[in-house]
N, C-alpha and C positions, 0 to 999 in steps of 0.2 A: 918179092914178091907184091903188085899196087891191088890196094881194094879201092872198088870203085865206087864212089855215095852218089848223091842226088847231085850233079854238077851243074852250074848251070850253062847254058850253050852259049853262045857269042850271041848279046842283045837279047837273050832270054831271062824272064826274071826267075828264080830263086823257088821250088818249090815246096811250100811249108807239108808236111803230115797234119792229119786233119784227126786230134785228140777224141775225138770223139764217136768215131767210128767203131770201136770197140765195142764202147756202149752201148751205141744202136742197134748195136749185130746183139750183143748180149739181152736185149731186151725185148728182140724182134723174138728171137728164140726160146727166152722164158713163155710168151704170149703162146708162141708156136704149142709148147709143153701143154699149156697149161689148159690150151683147148681141147689136143688131142684127150686128155684127161678125162675131162669134164665130159668131152662127149664118149667119152667112154663107159661113165659111167652113171649114165642120165637114168632119170627115175619119175615116174610119172603116178600119182594118187587123189583120189579122190575122194572127199570127208563132208559131211555136215555139221551143222555147230552140235546138231541136237534129232532125235528120232521120231521125238512125238511133237506135232504142234497141233495148237487147232483152227477149224476154216481161219481163212481171212490173214492168220499173223505171219509173217516173212520169215524164212528160216534160208542161212546161207551156205552157201555147196562152195567149196574152195576147191580147185585144181589145182594142184601143185606141183611143178618141177622143178627137179632137184636133177645140176648139172647139163641143163640146156631147155630149150622150150621152143615152142613152135616159131612159126614166123606170125602166125596172125591166132586170134583167140580159138580156143576147140568149139565149135559146134554141136551144143548139145540138143538131143530131139524134139520136137514136141510130143509133151504125154498130156492125153485127155485127161482132163482135173488137175492139170498145176499150169501153172505161171510161173514161167521162166522167162529171166530178165540178167544181161549182163551188166556189173556193176563197176568192174575195174579192174584194174591189175595193179601187185603191187611187188617187190624185189628187197629181196633183201640177200647179203654177203659178209660170210663169215671166215674170217682167219685162226684160222688153229695150227699151231704148229707149225709156222713157216707156210701150210698151205690155203687159198682161200675159194668158199666153196659159195655159190652162188643157189637162191632157192626165187623159184619166180613163182607167186599166188595168182590165179585168174577167178575172182568172185563174181556167184548169180548169188540175184535173190528169187526164191523157188517160194509162189506162195498156194497154197492148198484151196483150192475151190470147194470142193464137195471130198466130204468122209471116206473117207477107204484107205488102201493100202498098196503105195504105190515103190514101183522101182525104178531108180535112176538106172538105163542100161551101161554095162563094159564100153567105155569111149576108147576110140583109136588115134592117135597123132604120130605124124611124122616129125622126126626131132633129130638132127645133124645124121638124115639117111637113115635113122634105127626108126619102128614102127613099136611103139609105147600102146600098152594097155589096161586100163584102171579095173580095178574093181567094180561089181555093182554096186550101189548104195540105196536102202530100205529106208522107205520114210512112209509114216503113218498118220494120217491128217485126220482127227476126230472133228466132233463137233464142239464150237465156242464152251468152254469147259473154264470158270473161275478156279478149279485147281491147277490152273495153270501160271495162275499169279502168285507173289509171295505169300498175300491173306486175300482170306474168302471169309465173307457167312453166309453160316450151311442154316437155315430157322426150318425146323422140322413138326411136321403137326401128326395127327393120327391119320393111320390110311383109313379105318373107318368111320362113316357118321357117327355122331356122337348123341347121345340123346337130353333132353332138356333138364335141368339138374344134375346132368352126372358131371362127375370130375375127371378132369383128363389134362395130360400134359402136354408143354411146347417149349421144343429145347433149342437152343440157342449154342450155337458152336461157331466160336471162332478161332479158326483154322491158319496156324503160321509155320512159314516153311521152314523147315530146319536152318538154311541161312538166317533165317533173325535169331538174333540173341538175348536181346533185349527191348519192353517195350516200357514206356510210359505215357505219362497224361493220358488215360485212356478217358475217355468222352463216350457213355453208352447211352445213347437216347432210350425211352420206354418202349416198354412194350402195348400197340396201339392197335388196341381191339374192343368193339363196338358189341352191346348186349351182353356184357362179361362181365363176371365177380373174378380178379386176380386173388386169390386165397395165401400164397406164396411163392417166394425168387427165393432158390436156393445156387448156389454154386458149388459147380461138383471138382473133384480133382484130377486133372490136368491128365491126358492122357495121351501115348503116340498112335499114332496112324502112320501107315505106308499105302501107297496106293501105284497106280502107273506111273503118274507125276514125280513121287519121289517119296520122302516123310514128311508128315507136318507135326508137328506138337496141337491138341485140341484144348482148349480151355472151355467145358461146356459150363449153360447155363438154363436151368430149369424151373419153368413157371407153370404152378397149379392154376389152372383156372376152372369154372363151373360155369355153363352156357344159363343164359337167363331165360331164355324162351326161343319156340322153334323158328327156324329159318335158316338164311346162308351168312354165315361169320366168316366178318373180312377179321384175319391173324395180320398182321405188321403194317407197312414196313417198319424195319430196324436199321438206325444207321450207326457205326462204330468208327472213331475216329482216334488215332494214336500216335505217336514217332516211334518209330520201329531202328532198331541198330543192326545195318543189314552187313552181313560180312559178304565179302567176294569170293566167289569158290574156287576152294584151297585152301581159301587165306586160314592166318591165325585165329584164335578163339582167345576170351577171358577166361583165365581158370575161375576166376570166381561167380563167373553170371551163373550157374548152378546153385549159389548160397541166397539168391535173391536179389542182388545189388553185382554193380558191374564196378573195376577202379580202372583196370585198363582198356581202354580204345584201340579195336583195330578195324574196324569198320565207318562205312562212312550210316551218318543220323537222316532218316528220311521221311517226313509225313506221309501218312495212309489215312486212304479213307473210303469207306467199304459201307453195302448197303445190303442189306438183304428182303427181297423182295416181299410183297403182301401175297398173301395164299389165303384160298377159300376153304370153309368147312362148315359140311351141310350137319345142321343140327335137329333133329325128329322130336318129335313130339312122344310123350309117352304113350303106349295103346291103350284104351276101355277096354277092350277085350279081356277076360281072365282076371282082372283088377280084384286084388280079393279085399274084405270089408277093414281086415286091421293093418292096410298099406296106409302107410303115412307119409310117402316120400323118399325112404331108402333107395340107394343105387349104389350095388356092386354086388360084390359076394360075402356073404356073414357063414358066422357060426353061432349058436346060442348052447348057454350055458346057465344055471341056476343053482342057488342052493337057496337054504333057509336054515332058522334057528334062533332059540331054542322049536324045539319041536311037541314042546309037553309043556300047556300053557293053562292057563284059565282064560276065562270070560273077560277079556278087557287088556289082557296083558297085551303086550309090545311084541312080535314077529319080523324080526333082520329079515330080509329079500337080498338074496344080491344075487344079481343080473351081468353077467360078462358076454358082449357081442364082439365077435374077433375077423380080422376081417380088412380087405382092400375098399375103401371108397372114402366120404366125405364124413370122417368119424363125429367132427363136431357136431355138426348136424341131425346126427341123430338121435329120435325120441322113442320111449317109448309107446305102444299104441295102449287105447281104451281095453281095458281087460274085461267084459261082458258075464265071464263066470266068476268074477270077481265079488259078485252082490253081497257073499255073506261074511265081504268084510271090508273096514273103513281105511282106506290105500290115503297117504301122507306123500307129499311134492317128494320125487328122487333128491340125491348126490348124483350127483353125476365128475367121471376123473377119466381123464383117455389119457394115453400112454402109447407112443408110435414105437414104431422101430424101422422108422427111415428118417431118411434129410427132407421128405416131401412131407411127410405127415399123413401118408396115404393109409400105410401099414400099423396095425396095430389091435388096441382091444380099449374098447370104453365100459365103464365100470359102472352100474347103475345100483346104489343102495337105498330101497324104500320103505319103509316101516306101514307091518298091514296087522292090522287091529282083529282077532274075530270077535265077532258082536252077536253070537251064540252057542251055548256046549252042545256035544254029541257032533261036530265037525270032525271027518277023518282026513281030510287032504285038503294040502292046496292045489287049487287046479292048476291045469298047464297054464303056462305064460305063454301068451301065441305074438312072433312077430313075422312081416313078410318083407320082401324087397323084391327089386326088378333086377335080371342080372342083365346087361347090356353084352352080354358075347352071346349067349345066347336068345337075349331078346325073349325071357320070358320070365313071368311072377313066381317066386318061387316063399312058399311060407313054411315055418320053422315053429315048433312046439315044444314046450318042455315036457319031461315026466311027470306028472304029480307026486306032489310031496306027502307022505304021512301027517299027520297031525294029532294029538290027543288035547281036546278042547273040553276041561269042567267047568262045569257050577263056580260062580266067585263067593270063597270064603267071608264070614260076619267078620265084622269092623270088630275087634274089642275095644271096651272100654278103658280109661285112660284109669292108672291109680292113683287114690287120693292119700293125699301125705299126712298121718297123724300125730308125727312127732316134728319138733321143730330140729330143724340139719344142726349138728354140731359144729360151732366154729371150727372151723381149721388152722395151724400156723404157720404163719407162713416162711418158707424155707430160705433159708442165709443165703445170703445175696453172692453171687460168683466172685472172685478173686480174677477177674481178667481184666483190669485195666489198670494199669500201671500210675504213677504219680511222677507228676515234672520235676525234671531235674532242676535241683536250688545251685549247683556249680557246672561251671561247662569243662571243665578236666583240663588235662594237660595241651597247647597247641602242638601240633604236628605240621612241620611245612610242607607243605606238596608241590609238586613239578607244574609249570605251567602248561596250559590245557596244550590238545597239539594244535587249535586250529591258529596259536599263536607261534606256528613255529614254522620258520621260512622251509625247511625240508617237507613237514604237511602240503603247501602251494604247490612245492614243485614236484613233489610226486604224483599229484590229481591234476597239475598240468599240463603232463606230458601226452597222455592220451589224447586231451583235447588238442594241444597242438600237432598232435600227430594225423588226425581227423581233420584240424582246418589243413594243414598240408596236404594230406589226401586229397579233400576239393577242390585245393585251390589249384592241383599238378588234373583232375577232371576237370576242372573249368576252361582250363586253359587247352586239354585235348580238345575239348567241344568246341573251341575257337576255331583251333586249329583244322577240326574235322570238317567244319563250315566255312570253310576259306581253301579249295582247291589250287589256286596258285600259291598260295604261300607254302602249300604239301608239296608242290612240284620244286618252286624254290630248296626250300630243307632239302627236301631228298637231290636237287642236282649239287647243291652246297656238300652231302656227306659223300657223292661221288667227287667231286672236285676235291677233296683233301685225300683221299685216298689213292687219284689218281700222281698228285704230288705225292703222295709217301711211295709210290713205284718209282718215279723218274728217282729220289732221291736215292733208291734199294739199288735199282741197275745203274745207274751213271758212274760208279766204280768199275764195275767188273762186265756191266751187257747182261746179256748180250743185245747188240744194236737192233735187229730186228724188234725185239721185245720191249725197246728201250721208245722206238719210235714211235709203237704198237698202241704203248702208256700214253707219249705226246699228244697222236690223233684224238684217243678217248677223253685226257686233258682239254686241248681246242676243243672237241664238242660239247662237252659237258658244262664249258666255262661261258662260252657263244650263246648256249641254249637256255642257261640260266637266266643270262643276261636280256633274251630275246623273249623269255616263256615261249619257247618252242621246244618241241619233243628232242633228244640228241640226235635220233637217227637222223633228221630232218638234216641238217647240218654240213654242207661244205663247202668249201673254201670260195665257193659264187656269195654265197650269202654276205663275205667281206662288203661288198659292192655293191649288192642288191641294199642290204637291210643299216648295216653296220656306219658305212658312211655316210649314206644319208642322212642317219639319225646324229652325227655330229662328231662320231670317234677319228682324233687325228690323225693325220696324214702319216705319219709316222709308226705310229703302232698298228694301221691299216697293211703299212710294208712289211713289219717286221712279223704281223701274222700270215702275210703272204710266202713270205721267208721260211715260216713254221712250218707250213702247209706242206712248203714245195720239198722241205726235208725229210718230212715223212712220206710225199707224193715216192721219192729218188729211194727212200727204203724200202719200199714196200714194192716198186719197178725195176731200180737197177744197184742192189744190196752193197754193190761192189762199190758205188762212187759216193757213197753216204763220209758224213764228217765222223771223223774218229773220236776226234773231242767229245764225250759227251759229258761229261760237268760245264762245258761253254755252252751247250746245246739247254741241258739243263737250267744253268742260271737267266739265261736268256727267256724260255720259255716261263722262269716264276716271274721274271719284270713285267713279264706282258701280260701270264696273268694277275698279276696284283694291279694293274691296270687296268685293266678290264672290269676287274671289281670295284673298282671305282666310279668305273663310267655307267651313266643312268641312259636308258635313251629315252 
């Protein structure tokens, strides 16, 4: 039996078989299978980066396609009250378990022109012969509100007009979004107010507040003021600046931040300046109609109690009267009015004592103690003590009067004559002096050796220097972290170096036994991370074209450029034609490590 092979004919050259044809056929078959799989599983979703936004601030609308995408960007219909602009397209490829998936995102910028609730309708597009439909997207546009910011100042004044001489409070709230972990170097300007006296300034305990824009930590500051004269009162503005540590969305937090100090830094440091605009407050004069004669300027809400003693006295004996006025108002400014019914008593100026029950000093009790002396016998009672004040809530004058206190005043007794001595006083023997003082020692006694003091021992200084050394170490670590946080490029380089070390470790682990696809995927990530670290670019932007576009013009040696091209080609060959890749993974690993080491020494 004769076997015929490719025998050349007379005068014809011998035909050589094409060694690359099986690989090309396999690559074409792989692309066809990938196209069918991705087309069968195509999806389309629409989303916005936030559901509530103020007027004029942009919102990002993302139309995401997985497994395929339309030939042209989807058209979003015009919606009255919204301005929608196409921003661009981005693509992402993901390889998991030898399967490649692609995601394309078309980005639109949506700006609200008027407040209201809007709905971006469901969109239909054609992808690989299929009709895909997205879900409607809801968006609420609100009026420009400072609560949408990381922090804001809120100045609150009384809702009603106040009266001249009335004590009122102004509250200033520093509201910090929950993403702000620590603040430092707080600079708060004084409260600017005209024709007004500031009595007190107090900081109240911080609170937590939640609204439609998120959760805030509120640090309240309360000012106690008294208007000097009627008219329009301008309160503010107030400026505040500080340095805040802002945690990214979903980022880690410092576990020591709740104790009032931070050790670990997981966010970025950002200076923030805030302002609370000035507000107007109407100040009214006190009404003349219905003003009682004993009114002497007290404004607020009060109650009165009076006690006196002793109640059985002789003419000229003192009687102590204790007056207590409880309520809310300017307690320090309260004075007792003249009592026209107390003509039968000689009255001395009272002593005053104020006890407050709130941090602002507006509520409490003021006690007056005064001495009255009856001037004649036969007085049967201490007349009522009268007090009047103006109630700003009801806008009326109110009068208070105590009950008469019964007294018995008798005539004064005659003063007895002093007794005269008839005998000289007997001399008294002085008592013996007490023996409470001991004499001085004449001898020192035995001398006993004592141990050296602790301050001269080395262990004492070592034990006391350990906390200081630990504190200095933490302080140095914190300063270094702050310097790193202020240098984004250095942060990216440090993160890239960590990823490069991790990728090298993966290569060393996968080189002995594979699998080859995972090895070459790790090699591709290694090349991306190392080149991105050298060029200060994101790793996702690194392709083989970067070698000629950026590295060779920057002075990278030609042999290293060729070696990088060869390594990228091996990765592409492993991705698209896995049966034709080099099987000696240890040799590829050695080449990759050498190329990476030379890249690390290269400075563009």
